[in-house]
Structure formats: structure tokens, C-alpha cells
N, C-alpha and C positions, 0 to 999 in steps of 0.2 A: 852783327847777325840778328832777325829780324826788326832791319832796316832795309830804305831801298831810298837811291835819293830822286829826285823833281828834279823838274829839268835843269834849272837852274846848271845844273852838277857844282849843286854845294850844299842845298842844303836833304837834312836826314828829314825822315816821320818812315810814324810806326809802319808794318807792314798789320795788319789787321787778319792774321791768319784762318782766321775764322767768318769774315763777309768773301772772304774768298775761295771758301773750301774749304786745304789744305790739309788743314789742323787735321786728318785723318782722328778728324774724336767719328766714336757712332753715336753721339748722345747731345751733350752739352757740353758746349765752347764760350767759352768764356777770355777773351784776346786783355790783355794783358803789356805795359811799352815792353816792346823788343820777346814778347814770346806771347804764348798761348795756356792756360790748363782745360783742361775735359775733366768731367765730371757728368752726373749720370741721371737718373730722374730715378724720382721714388721705389725701396724697392728694388735697387739695383746694387754691382756695388763693379769698380773699375777698377783693373788687370793690376801688370802686375807694369805692363806694353807705358800703363799709362792714358792711352787713348780709347779700348776698348774694355766695353758695362756686358757685365752680365747677368743673370736676371741673380738675386740672390732670394734661395730655397728657407725663408725662416723656416717651417720643420721642423728639415733636418738637425737647424741651424737655436727649434724649440727656445728665437725666442717669439714666436706663435703667440700664448700666448690661451692657448685652445685648451680647455681639458679633456677635450681628449680624440677627436678626427681635427685631426691640420689639413687644409687641400690646399699644398702651387700653383698659382700661377704667375703668369711674366711679369712681370713688377714689384706682386701683391700676393693675401694668401687669402684666406676665409677658415675659417673652421666650422664643420660640423656638427649633428651632432647619433648614438648608439640611436642604431630605436627603443624607443619608450624614452628617449628625452628630446628635449626642448631646448634649444640659444635660450640665455636672455638677452635684453640689451642694446650689453657690455660687446654683443656680436662674440661674447670668446666660452661665455661660463654654458654651462649645462645642469640643468635638470631632470629629474623624474617624474611622468606629467604622471599623474595620478589620472588613473586612464575611469576610477572609479570611478570621482570626484565633477567629470567632468560627463561623465553617461554616453562615453564613447567602448566602448568595454563591450560590452552585445551579452553581457550575464544576461540573463532573466528570471536570473537568486542572485546567488548573495556574492562579492563583485571582491576578491583582497588585493591591496596595491601592494604591485612590488618595486622593488632598485631596476631603475629600465623594463616594466614587466604588467605581468595582474596574472591573478590564474581566478578562477569561476566556481563555484562548487555550489549545490543544494543545500534545501532544506530537510528535515530530515520527511522519511519520506519518498526522496527526488534521488532521482542519480544524471549525473550527467553524461549525455551520450557525446563522438567519436567526434562535434566540430570541439567540444572544453566551452562550449558554455552554454547550450542550452539542457537546462532544464526537464526531465522528460520524470510521469509520476511514476514509481518500483508499483506492483505487480505482486503484494506475496502470498497473496494464493495462490500464482497461475507456477512460482516458480515452486512455489513449498516453503516460505519461509514463516510462515508468523505466529506455527506453535499451536493453531486452534487443535482442536484434537476431534472434533465433527466442522459445524458450517465456516467457511469463511466471507468475504464480503470486504470488496477492495471499494477500497476510497479513495480524493486526493489526498498523497502524502499518507496517510494513512490500511485501517483496518479495524478489520470486530470480527469478532466470533460467533456466533450461537451457534442451538443447540436440536437438533429436529426432535420432531413432539416429544416428551416427556419425558424432556432432558431439562438439565435446569442448567445456565449455567451458574460459575461459582465466582469466588470474591475473583481470581485469579482476573480474568473476564478470561480466557479457552479454555479448563478442562468444562462438560459439563454429565454431568448425573445422573443417575435416572430420579423421575419423580417416582416419588412412590403416590399413589394415587388412592389406596385405597386408607393408611396412616394417616393425608393430610385433608381425608374424609370431601374427595374433590373428586373422586366414581362418580356422582349419583347414577351404582349400585340398588339399591332398596332394600340385600340378603347376604347373597356369599363377593366377598372381591377380595381377589386374587390377583396383585401386583404377577408384574414383568420387567425385563427389561427396554424399558423405554414403552410402557404401556399398559395395559393388565387387564382380564379383563371380567367379569361379571358369569356369575352362577346359584341360581333356587335352592334356597330345601328343599328335601323330600318333600313331592306332593305339589310341587310345584315348578308355574314350564317362564324362560324367560318370551320377554314383548324386542319384537323389529324393533330397536331401541336395544338391542341388547344389555338397557339397568333396570326394568322394570320387570319385577316377578308375580303371575297372575299364578289363584288356587288352580289348580286340571281337578273336571269333573271325572271324574273315576266313575262315579253311576254311569253322565250322560257319556265318555268315552267307551261304556261299554268295558274294562279294562278294571273291574272293582274286583273278578272272580266271587262277585256272591250267583246266589242261585235261586235266590227273591228276590229278599229288600235289600237293595243297595240305596243310601244316609250320607249325601257329600260335606261334605268339613273344610275346614278350612283349611286345606297342605291332608288332609285325608279323608276315608272318607268309616265308614262303619256299615256290613251285616245287621243283619237281624229277618226274621223268621216270622211265617203264615202262624194264626193263629191250627197248634195240635202242633206245631212242627217245631226242634230245639237244634241248635248251631253248634257243629263240633268242638274242639277247638284248636279248632287253625280258622276259624270265626271266616265260615264264607257259606260253606255246607249245611245247607237244611238238611236236617236226618223226621220223618215220623217220630209222632211217641206215639213208642204203645201204653192206654190206657194200660188195656186190660196188664201187661204184663204188672204193669208199675201199684195194678191194685187203684188206683185213682180216681176208676173209673163212677163211680155209685153205685155199678150195675150188683144185684143180691143173688144172682142168681147166675144163666151165662152175659158172658160181655164180651164180643168179637171190632176188630181192628180195623177199622178203616185208617185209606190216608187224611192222612188231619182230623181223625175222630173214630169211634166203636158204636156201639150202636151195644142197646141188652134185650136180650130175649128171657124163655120161661122153656123149666122142662116140663 
């Protein structure tokens, strides 16, 4: 078998089944004396019929050398990587992509690499948006998470506290306490100073009145303003006044009202006979 006789009917020569395409091989055919054999392309294996080649699934057989994904194709295979990994020059080994180092993360502040991925985070005073990449400032004032007990001013990445007029901030930079302008002598009052919560008020000693600046006290001239109660002479003094009388009058104990002195009754007239009193004076007459 495997030979055929020539036309001389004597000589036998080998039949080349491969050339004649009668081998049944569906890939490689190699002729031998009196026979042949079939073989397969790389990535294929021959079946038990020794003719038919089928693809070797290197992935199922675990001979691909891939350390992540193995993708079979006809006569071969290729390795691929999970998201966040990249294949090396050996086309088999996958290593993590450091998105932070390659600046491909999209994080606009902090980037932390992880195996096969990464995550973005923000500086203090910022928060990350739903896209998990973009950091925006946290408005601690609007959210009422600032601990200021009076004014809160938001800044990029932080905030600061301040106080209403008349208050000062404490060492904790959050708490405001009243400034006692009177004790600190910063009120500008030139007489009385009364501290109030967050402010103060100036007032004057009796006989003075406050000016439009609400700080300066000036003497009230009771005489000019006709509020002294004196019924004759009025003399103004700083913060007060005093009443006095015309000659021939004397002031009562309430120090305002002048009454006539009766020189005759008091026997101070000097008349040696008759004495007649008059308003503010007197006259003498004889029997």
C-alpha cells in the first residue's frame, strides 16, 4: 500500500498522497515512503483520526501564561487586563496603572492609587462632587458647621469668625465677648460711661447735657434757659447755679425765692422815731 506501478508494469513508486490531495489532512500533509502523516499549524492539535486539526484553547488548558484575562482565537490566544491594569512587553503579565502618577485620574486635588483603580480626595475645607473627581469648597457658614457664635466669613478651603461691633473675639477664634468700652477707656465719654452688651452709652453729671456726638457733656446754663427757679438774680456755675437777691431782699431756705427784709421789724433801720418798711427798703419819719 502507498505505492503504484509504472507503465512498464514492473516498477513501483511511492504515491504522494499530499500532492494528490487524497490524504484527508485539513492542514499540513507530509509525504513518506508508502504513506504520509498529517500535522497541524501552531495553536492546533490533531484529533484521533490523525487528520483533523482543531484549535487548542490555551485559556481553558491554562497554558496561555496570562495572569488576568485570556482570550482564545483560532490557532492562538491573547492576554488582556482588567480595567486599571496594562499589559507588559511579554504580552502576558498585567500590572497596575498608576493613574495618579500618569495624571490620568481627573482628580483636581488629591489622588490615591489603588490596585486596578484610584480614588480622589480633597484638601481640608473641600468636598468631592458626585463625579468623584472634582473638589469644591465647603461653605461652613451656609451649612452652619462653623462654630462661630456671631459672624462667619467663608474662604477657599476654610472660614473665619468675626464679631459684631462692640464685641471682640477670643483666643479660640470663634467666641465673641462684649468689649467693656468704659473699663478700656475707649468710649470717648468725658463724664459718665455705662457699658451695655455690645455697646455703651455716655451720660452727664447733674447740670450738664450731652451733645450730638453722644459723648461730650457741656454745662447747662440754667439761668439763660430760665430753669433755675430764681426769682431775682441767677448766676451760672459749672454744672449748677445759685440764686441771689437784690439789695433789701434775702433768700429763703429753698435758695430760690427772695423776700423783702423788714428793716423796721428787725430794728436795723437806724430810725430813732418812726420806721416805715417798703419793698427792698424803708424810710424814717418823726413823731
